[in-house]
N, C-alpha and C positions, 0 to 999 in steps of 0.2 A: 517517517510520517506516518498515517495510520493504513492500518493494513486494509484488503480489499472489502466488501459488500458479504454477508454471509451466502446472500443467493449467489455468488458468481466463485466462491471459494474451492469449491468443490464441486466437480465433476469427474462420472467414471472415466480413469485412462486411458487412454487407445487401447491398450490391450484389450481392457473389459470387453470391447464392443468390439473385438475381434472373436471371441469367444461363439463359436459353431450356433450353442445355446442361443444366442441372443437376437443371430439373425433369422433363426427358424420363423418362416413367414409361409402363414395356410392361406388358400382360397375358399371365402366361402360362395357356397352356392348359391347363388340370384334367387332361384324359387324356394330353397328351404324357410320353412317356420318351421319357429322353438314351440313348447310345450308349455301347457297353462303352468305348471309349478315354477317353471323357469321364469315365464315373464310376471308370476307373480312377486318372486324374490327379487327380480329390477327395478319392479314398480316399490319395493316398499326400501330401495336405495333411495328411489327418487325424493319418497313421502319423506324423508326423515333430512333432506339437506334444505337447511336456510334459507340458500342461494341454485338453483338449477341451474344457471348457463344455460336458460335455452331449450335444456333435454324437452320439457313439456311440448313442446311442437312435433316431433318426431316421436314422442316415446308416449303414444296413445293405446289405450286399452285393447281399442277398434282394430288394430293393425297386425300384423306379424314381427314381432320384437325383433327378428331375424335382422330387420329393414330399418331398425334404430338406430340413429349416431351413433357411432362408435360400436356398435355390437358387429362380431362375426361368428356365425353359424356353421359347422360345419356339414354335410349331402345328409347324415343321420339326425340333423335338426337339433343336435346340441349347442349350446352357444358353448363356443369356444374360445373368445376375445372377449374382453369389456378394454376398448382403450381412449378413455377419458381425460387425458392430459390436458392440460391447460386452458378446460374449459370454464375458469373461474369458479368453480363449485364451492360450497362452503358448509359446514356442518358435521356430523359424524358419518364415518363409512360402515356401513351396514353389513351386522355381519350376516346377515343371509343371503351375501355375494358367496358362502363357505355352501350354499347349496346346491350351487351350480356344481353338479358334478363333471359333469364337463371342460369346465372351467381351465383351461390352459396357459392362460396369460392375461394380468388383470394390471393395466399400468393409468393409476389415480393420478400421476405426478404432477407438479407445477400448478396444484391449487390452493384452497385454503382451509383443508379438510382440518377436521380439529379433534379431538377426543383419543381415544387410544387406539391403537394397533388390534383388531379383534383377533381372540385367537383362533375364531376358526377359520381366518384365512392362512396362517401361519402351517394348522394346522389341517389343512386341505388335503383330499386325498387325489385330486385331483392337479392344484396348479403346480405350474415347473417354474414362470416368471412374476415375479410378485414385486409390481415399482409403485410406490407412496413417498417417494421424496421430493420435497420440495412442498410441504405441507408444515400445519403447526398441529400436528400430534404430539399427545402429550403424556408421562405414565411412564409404564417402567414395562415393561416386555413380560408377557405370562410365562409360566412354565409349563412345562405340557410333559402330560403323565408318561414315567419313561417305561410303561408296559404299552406305549399303543404303536403301533403299525408302524413301519419305514414310512418317510410321506415322501413325492415324488421331486420337493422344490429344489428346483437348481440355484436358480438367479435369487437373491434378497436384497432389493435396494430400499433404504428408509432412512437415508442419508436426507440432511438439512431440514429435520426437526425438532421438536423438542422434547426429545424421549429424554429418560433420566433413569437412575437404576445400573446395577451388576446388569451382565451378562447372564441367564438362567444355563445350568449348564445341560440342563435338558433334551435344549433345543436342538442344541449339536447330537447329542446321542438319539434323537429320531429323524432328523433331518439327515441322511447319512448319502444323499444326492447330492448335496449343495456343492455348487460350482464357484459361485461368486458372491461375495456380500460386500455390501457395500453400507457401514455405520457412520461415517461421517458428518461431522458438523453438526451432533447432538448433544448430551449431556451426559452420554455414559458413565460410571466410575468401575472403580475395581481393577481388578486384573482382566488382561486382555485373557480371551479364554486359551485354557492348556491343549484341548483335548480335538481341537478342529481336523486334522491332520488322521486322527487317530479315526475318526466319526467317520468323514470324507475323505475317501482316499485320493478323486479326481480335485480336490479343493484346488481352483488356479487363482484367486482375485479375493485379496481382503484388504479392506477402506475402512480405516478407523480415525483419520485422521480428525484438529478440532473436538476432542470430547476432551475428559478427564478424568482418562485410566492412568491408574499408579501401579507401582510392582516394578518389577522386571519383564523383560521380553523374556516369552516363555520357550524352554528348549525343543518343547513340542512342536514348535513352528517348521522347524529342518528335518522332519520325518514328513511333511508335504512336498511328494519327489512331483507334482505339477505344478507347484506353486510358480505363478510367472508375476504379481506384483502384489506387493506387501506395503502398506503405508499406514505409517500409523504417530506422520507428526504433531507438533502440536497438542500434547498431551503432557502427564508429570511422569513419565518413565523415569528409571534410574536402573543403573546398573550398566555392566558391559554385554557387546555383544555375544550372546550366547557362542559358545561353538559349535554346536549343532547345527545353528542356522546357516553355515556356510556348506552345507550337507544339501543344502538345498537349492542344487546347482542348475535347477530351471529360471531361475529369477533371473527376470529385466529389466525389475524396477521395486528399488530398496530405498524405501525414505524415511528418515525417523528425525525430521527437524524440527528444531523447538521442545527439547526434551531436556533432558540432567541425564544422558549417557556418560558413559567417561569409557577409560583405555585406550590400546594403542589400535593403530591399523596392519594388523600381522599379515605380513607379507606371504606367508604360506597359505593361511586361510583366504586371502583374497584371490588366490590363483584361481577357485574350485570356482567363482562364479564368472566364470569365462560369458557369460550369458547376459551378463547385464547389460543395458541402456541405459539405464540412469540409476544414480546412485546420490543420495541427499542425504548428508549429516550433519548439516548444519544448525550452527546456534546450540550445541552440545558441550562438552567440555572434554572432545579429543584430543589426546600430548601425540608426543611421537613426531615421527617424520611421516613423510607419504612414500611407502615404499617402493621398490624398483618395480616390484611386480605388476603395478597398474598396468605396466606398458603391456602386458598382454591380454586386459581387456580392451578387444581390437575393435568391439560394438559399443563402445561405450558411447553415448552422445550426449549426454549432462553430469559434471563434474563436481558435486558441491560442496563443499568442503566450510565455511564459508564461517566464522565466529566461533573459532575454536580457539585452542591453546595448540596448535602444529606448528614445530620449529623444524630447522635447517634447511639447505636447500630444496628447489625444486627440481625433482628425480628426470634426468636426460631421455628418460623411456617414455615419459608423457608424450615425446614427439609420435611415439608408434600409435597411437587412439586418435587414425587419421578419420574417425566420423564424429569427431567431438564435435557439437556443435555451441559446448556452453562450459566454460571453465569459473565455478564462483569459488573464490580461494581466501573472501576478502575478510580482513581483522583476524590474522594470528601471527604467528612470531614466526614468520622466516625469516635468513637471511641469506647475505648472496647475493650473486648478479641473476638475470637471466636468462644469460646466453646458454647455457646449456641446455636449454629444451630448444630443441631445434623448430621454431613454429611455422615454417615453411613448410612443415607436411601436414601442418592442419588446417587445408583450403576450404574443409566446413566451417568454420569456428562462424560464429555468428556473435557471441558473447564472452567477453574476457573481463572479469572483474576480479582485481589485482589490489583492490581497494584497504588501506592502511594496514599494510604488511611491514617490514622491515628492509625491504629490498633496495641494493644500493647498485651503484655502476648507471650505465648508456642506457635505454631502450633498444635492445637486440634489433637490427637491421631487419633480420628472418621475421619480425612481426606484420611487417611489413608487407610481407606478401598471402599474408591472411586476408585474401580479397573478398571476401563473405561477409568483413566485420561491419557489425553494426554500431556494436555498443564497446567502447574503450574506458576503461576506468583506472589508472595506476597511479591517482590521486593519496595523498598522504604515506608515500615512503622518502628513500633518501637518493631518487636518483636526479642525473646532473646532465649537463648538455645542452646539446640545442638541439632542436626539431628537425628530421629529418625531413628533405624533398619527397624522400620515397613515401612518405604518410598520403601524398595523395593518390598514391594506388588505392586506400582503401575508399573507390566510388561509395561504397555506400553505407558508410559512416556515418552515423548519426547523432551518437551520443560520445561526447569526448570529455576526460575530464582529467588534469592533470596538474593541480592544485595542490597545493604543499610540497613541492620536490623542490629541488635546487637547479631547476631549469633558468637560460638567460635567452636575451634575445626577442622579446617582444615582437621586435618589429618583422623581423623573418618568420617568426611562427605563425602569425596575422597575413604577412604575405602567401605563404606556402597554403594555409588552412582556406581562404578566403577561392580555391581552387574545389572545396572537398563544398558541391552543391547540395547535397545533402543534410549538412550538420544542422540538426535544430540547436542541438543543447551544446555548451562549450564554457567548460568550468575550468577558470585558471588562474583562481583565487591562488595567494601566500608564495606565489611564484615570479619572477622577473626584479625581484629587490631594488628597488631604485635609480632602473628603468628609465627613459620618457615614456608618457602614452602618445604611441604612434599618430599621426597628424596629415601622414599621407594620403591623398585623396585618390591615390591608386588601391588603396584597397576598399576593393567596393563588389565582392562578390559576397557572403554570405547570405543569398538570398530570403535563404530557407528558414532563418536561426530564429528560433522563439526566446532563448532563455540566455544570457550573456554576463558570467561572472567575472571581473579582475577587479576582485575585493583584494585587501591589506595587502598590494602589492607595494605600495608607498609609490607609487609613478607620477613621476609631475610635468607638467603641460596644462592642457585645457582639454574641456571634453570635446571629441574629437567631433569634425564634422561628419565622420562615414558612416558614424552610429545613425545620422539623421535617413541613413538610407535602406538599414535593417529594415522593411516596410512592416516586416510579421514578427517583431518584436515585442515579445511580454512580458517579461520578466529583464530587469536591468540591475545589476549590482557594479559598483563602484567604488564603495565604499572603504575608506581605510586607503587613503591616498594621498595626495598630494597635489591635487587639480584645485590650479588656481582660476579667477575669470568669474563671468557670470552665469548661471545657467542658461544656455541660447533658446531663442525663441522657437528652433524650430522644434521642438520636445511634443507640441501639441500634434504633429503632422505622424508621431508613433501609434496609429490607430489602433494599436494592439495592444498598447503598456498597461498592465495594470499592479506591475509592481515595481518600483523605482527606489532603490537606497542609495545615495550621496552623500551618505553621512560620514562623519568624520574626515575631509577635507579642509582645505583654504579656500574653500570657493565665495565671492564675494558677493554685491548688488543684493536687489528687494527681489524677494519671491514674486518673479514673471507672472502675468495675468494669465501668459500662454497655459500655464500650469493647469490652470483653473480652467482650459477647455480641452484636457485632455477625454476623448471620446469615452473611452472604459474606466475612468472613474467617477464620468458623470450618471450615464445612462444605465437604466435597471432594468436595460433588457437588450444582454449583448448574446444571447443565446446566437444568435444567426451570424455572428462574427466571429467564435471561435473555432480554429479551426484543431489538426490534430492533437490532443492533447497527453497524450499518454508517453510517458520516460520512457526509454526504452531500459534504462538500470533505476532502481527506486533512489532518490534524488536524499543525504542525509545533509541534518541540519545542527545532527549531534551525534551521541554515541547509539543512540538505540532509535532516535526521531528521522521515521525515513518519509518521506511522498514519491506517491506513485504513477501520481497527474499532476498537470501544472495547475490545474483550476483547485487541488487540494489548497495552493497557500493564500493567502488571504491577501486584500485588494490595500497595497501601502502604499504610501509617501511620504519616504523618510529625510529631512535636509537636514539632520540633526548635526551637532558640532561643526559646523561653519563660520563664518563671520557674512552672517546674511543683515544686514539692514532695513529699516522701514516699518512699517506696520505689516500686520497677518491683511489680506486680500478682504472686502467685506465678499468676495465672488467665490469662496471657500466652501462656501454653503452650497452653489453647484455638485460636489464633486460628495454625490448620495451613494456612492456604492463603495465609498473609504471604509475599510476597518481597522484601520491605524493609521494615526497620524499623528508626524513626531517631528518639532519643529524647536527641538530643546539646543541648550547651550549655545547659541547666538545671540545676536545683539537687536533684536528687535523690538519696537518699540509700539507707544498707543493700545488702545484696549481691541480688547479677546473679542471678535465681533459677533455683536447678536446672531447672524444667518450660519453660525455653528451648531444650531439648533438642528438645523435642518438632516444634518447627519446623522440619518439614522440609523446606521448601519453598525457606526463607529463603538469599538471597541477598548481601542487603546485611543488615549490623546494625552501628548506629553508636549506642554508648553513650555516648562521648566525651566531656569537659568536664562531666563531674557528682559528685558526691560519692561516688560508689560505694567501699566496702570488700570487706573480706572475697577469697576466692578466685576465679578466673574456673572455673566447673562443667566440671570436665575431659572430662565427658559432651558440650559441646558440640564436639569433634571427630568426632562420627558427624552433625553437619549437610555433607552430603558436595558438597550444590551453594551453597556458601558461598564469594562470589567476593572478599566485600571484608568488612574486618570491623577496626572501633576503636574502642580504648577506655581512647584516650592520656587526659590528665589528670582520674585519677581518685586514688584511695588503694585500692589492690588490691595485694594481695600475694601469694605466692605462686608455687612453679613455674603456666611456662605453660603450656596443654597440648601436648601433640606427637601426631604423627601427621595424618593425612588433611590436610585443608585449612589446619588451623593449621602445618602446613610452609610455604606457598608465599608468608605472611603478612611485611609487613618491619618491622623495630623502628617504626617510626613508629606501628604500630597500635599499640605498648604505651609508647609518653612518656608521661613528668611523676609513675608511677606507680613510685618509688622503690625497695617493696618487693618490686616484680616480680623473678623470676628463670627463665632460660631459654638455652637453646642460639645464640639469635639476641641476645642480649642481652650486653652488657660484664660485667654479676653474671651469672656464673654457678649454678647452683643446688649447693647445699653448700658455696662459697665463704666464706671465713670473711669479706671484710669486702665491703662493698656499697658504692660508689661515689654520691654524693647525687645526683649525676642519670648514668640510661644510659642516656640519649640526650637529644642537643641539643633543647630547644623549638621544635616548631616551630603556627607560628601556623594558625588555624582555616580559610584557604584552603590551606594545602599540605596538611589534613587531605582536605579535597574535591578537588583536585588527585588527591591519590594515590586516593583512591573510586574518581574517574570510570576513571582511568587501569585499575583493576583489574576495572572492573564493563563496561568496553568490551572488553578484552580474552577476558573470561569469554564476554561476547555477542555479541562478532564484530561484525555488522553493527544487534545489533538492540537493546537500551535502553541510555542510557547515564546512566551514577548523575546525571549533573552536571545532567544536560536531564532526568529522570524523577521523581527521587527529591527532588531539589534544583531542578526545572526553574523557569526565569525567566519561561517566556512559553509562554501555549498559543498558536498563532495560527491 
């Protein structure tokens, strides 16, 4: 799935706001008035703005500037605070704000300010808190004269801008009162400053995540005796965690995810960080085992080591971390069972993610004592057995993923899980192999279920009636089973359903007209019908492709690889919200309906390997978002439409239609002779690969055809 937007990815962690300096608030005297010099400096800020957010209403030269919106003054008539956050301001930041000699706090965050950060503000002789985060500032930070007097700046927040270049070392040598620095979500390069702690002995918060910093972690950070928050994830850092770093024993928040760090987690060093509440080293190359000493980190709340090369068994001492709320160890190389950990001690645990490890055995009974669990993912391991009825103790469970294991008895599992009233995402793909799809009408729970995946289970039987009672269902994956019979007419009653994949079954009959009445596929105004959409855990559709919200998935109708007969209903043109439509590998006949031209959001259209006849409607070249198109192996005839997206499709899209002609084929329109085969025959897998490439290129880091429309597994 795609990562979160830049405006939400980075905010100061809670410890930052706990700093005394941030909580300082001064009350202004209502009778004070500012000096003409200060009024002039503020007016120069206003005059330089392209959009002032309505400040001109109160910022009038004939009134006292201490009464202006966003201005706070001290009793001695000096401006102490300029607070203009979220005021829709556009334009540059005036350097004349540096002339406000009594200014203590400047907050211009969450605007659209541009240009550089004026040196006059960073080098101010009075400002202690400077916050220009969430703007559009560009350029590099300026050097300060090394001979300049020490500056009082304590809190600097320049996060979520477009700043570039390295960090000038002279800044940290002259700002020796710095307590907190947030420079996250920019494009800074070069090494992390190594002398922050030497210059600022009270330094407590450093947030550099989502930048382009490179090199190793400077050992000097270990000399920050007051350092509580260290975040530098999503950079290009390499090397190991330096020994000196573990001397920063006040650390509560240590986060270096998504870098290229390696090494082992040394037991003796880890013990030193007894104050840790958050440890996030995910998406690196750490190896070895998790040391037993982790059990001495009694304050630990988040333990995130996913996507590394860790091995061995989980230490039993993990049970001692009774404050844990999140355990994320997914995608490692662990071994052994889970029973060594006494999960019943972890009563605060809310998220347990062990996806794609190598754990064996059964689900330990103690796990069902984690009564506060909201998200549990055990998929892609080697676990076996049946689901215990004790899972019903997890009253708050919302996200459950068990796929790609060796569990048995799907009827028992669903009978148990139906009492879990809060489950909204249930992923059961690749398990219960060869069993019968439960038809029992007593499966009547799941009133809050939004996502159901029982794909690739080889289940036999029919599409069960109890699915019709899942009134909040938004995504249904029944792909890769052995279901028979027609598609039931009650599907149109699933008013929230927008992703339906029943491909690779043995379904028969005609494509029912009731599918053409599905509300979420017809209406372009569905916002009022959408409920809570955020997954408790990212949903994976491939090794690296993850989704954080349900609405990230495209609107899909996939009926491919079945035995459907009859024609494609002309009413298909009503499904105007469709992004992907796949009817391939069936026995459909008749013509391609002209109404398909109404599917203006369509990006994937696969009608290959059917018995379709007639021409390709010329109006399909109006489908301007169409990125992948396949009508191969039918009996189509006439010219291939030209122009629009059709100029981008390769010959494999039309393979096996000997009566088609077009500029991209050997058989040109109007030629006297048509070869018996215009293009070499291609296997089904070749079509899917071609579609995957086309869809991937169109979406960039978005949805992949092979992983979504024909997705093999949701994890």
